[in-house]
N, C-alpha and C positions, 0 to 999 in steps of 0.2 A: 930561365925562370922556373922555379920549382913550385909546386902546389901540393897541398896536403889534403887528403880526402879522409874525412872522419867516417869510419865505417861503423861507429857505435850507433845503436838504435836511438831514435829521437827521444824516447821517454827517458833513457839513461842520460843523454846529453842535457835534457831539460832539468833532470834532477841535479846534475853537477852545476849547472848555471844557477839554479835556485840556491844551492849550498854556498856558492861563491858570493852571491848577492847577500844572503843572510849573514855570512861571515863578515862581509864589509860593513853592513849596517850594525851588526853586533859590536864591531870594533868602534864604530862611530858613537853608538849608544853608550858604550863603556867610557869613552873619552868625555862625552857630555856629562854623564853621571859623576865621573870623577871630578870634573871641573865644578859641577854644581855643589858637590860635597865640600870641596875646598872653599868655595865661596860662602856656603852656609856656615861652615866652621869659623871662618875668618869674621863673618858678620856677627856670629854669636859671641866671639871673643871681644870684638869691638864694643858690642852692646853691654857686655858685663863690665868692661873697662869704663865705659861711659856712665853706667849706673853707679859704680864705685866712686868715680869722680864726683858725680852729682850728690851722693850721700856725704862725701867729704865737704863739698861746698855748702850743703844744707847745715851740716854741723858747725862749720865756720861762721855761717850767717846767723845762727841761732842767737848769739849774744847781741848782734846788731838788731835783730828783730825785737828782742826783749827791750833794748834801749829805745827803739822806735815806739813800742807800745807804752813804755813808761813815760816817754816824752809826750805822747798823745794824752795820756791820763793826767799828767801834770799841767798840760796846756788847758785841758777842760776844767781842771780845778782852778787854775788861774783866771780863766774867763768867768767862771761862776763867782769867784771872789771879787773880781772887778765889778761885775754886775751888782753884787750885793753891796759893795762899797759905794757905788754910784747911787744906788737906791737909798742907802742909809744917809748919805750926804744930802740927798734930795729931801728925805724925811726930816733931817735936822734943820734944813734951810727953811722949810715951811713950818709955820706956827700952828697948823691945824692937822688933825688926824684923818683927813679925808682919804689920803693915799692908803693908810692902814685899813680904813673901812673898806676900800676897794679890794685890797688883798684878802681880807677876811671874807668878803662877799664872794669873790671868785673861788676861794677854797671851799666855801659852803655849797656853792652851786655845782662845783665839780664832784661833790660827794654824792654817790648814788642814793643814799638814804636822805631822810628829811632832817635838816639842821636849822634850828631857830636860835639866833643870837639876840638875847634880851638886854644884856648889859655890856657896855663897852667902856672900860676904864683904862686910862693911860696915866702911868706914874713915871715921873722923871726924878732921878736922884743924882746928886753931884758926886764926882769921883772922891773916894776916900783918901784923905791926906795920909802920908807915910811919916813915921816917927824916925828921928835920928838922934844920936847921942853926941853932944858937943865935946870939945876937948876938956871942958870943966866938969864933965860928968852929967850935965843937965840934958834933959830930953827936949828936943825941939821938933815941931811938926813942919814937914816940907809942904809946899803948896801942892794941891791935887794935880795929878797929871793924867791925861787920857781923856777918852770920850765919856760923855755923860751916860749913865746907865739908865735904860728905859725898860719899863715893863708894861705889857699889855694884858689886861685881865678880861677874859671873856666868860660870860655866864649866860646859859640858855638851856634849851631842851633838844633832845635828839630822840628819834624813834626807837632806837635800840643801841646795844653796845657796838654792833658792827658799824653802824653809821657814825657813831662817835669816834671809834678808832680810825676810820677812814678820814674823818674830818681832821683829826690830829695829824695823820700822815700827810694830808694835803698841805697843812700849815708848815710842816717840816720841810716838805719838798720845794716850797717856794724859794728857800735859800736866803730869806731876809732875817729870820730870827735865829739867834744863837742857840736857844733852847726853847722847846715847846713841851710843857709838862701838863698832864692831866691831874689837877689837884684834888678834885672831888667828883664823885659820880654816884647818884642814888636814884632809886625807883620812885616815880610819882604816879598817882592815879588821876587820869583826866576823864572827861565825859566821853571822849572818843576812844578811850583805852589807856593802857599804861605807856609810860615814856621814861626817859632818863634825863634827870637834871644834872648838868655838868658845870664845872669851873675849870677853865684852861688858862694857864699863865705862860705868856710868851715874853722872852727877854731879848733885847737887841741893842 
């Protein structure tokens, strides 16, 4: 059995031990740092690849999203048209203008300004017959086709132009009338101040 005796001073031996330990831990730290760098680089590359694929998917889905938005818009228009058609059929089935009065009243009450409806006139006209030329060259009138044309005339007073324009906008937003036109508007003097006299014509 052989034994070795280290005759180096303790301070020098401790320095060698510390150097060996530091060298080992430095190697371990370099390995960990290298592995972490490789992992970070791979993760960054995967992230860039995923972002590129996501952009491609978004570009491919853009036409589908446009179609969905257009479909939603057309669906809303169809629902409004159906509601308007049902309301018009209801108005045509009833022989009195009470529902129209309710619509006008709601529009006036929804207007921030003061609106007074003094005259309510409902006019109904038959469809216009169309002309045709027969084989003999004579003109003949075809029976009228289509829905009867109705006009609602409203005359009254408003506090100012803003209230009047908002009232017309409310009537248009109801969706019942095909057209809402402000036919006349002029200033009048009242005991409480000035106002606007108006004439509005609604066709449906």
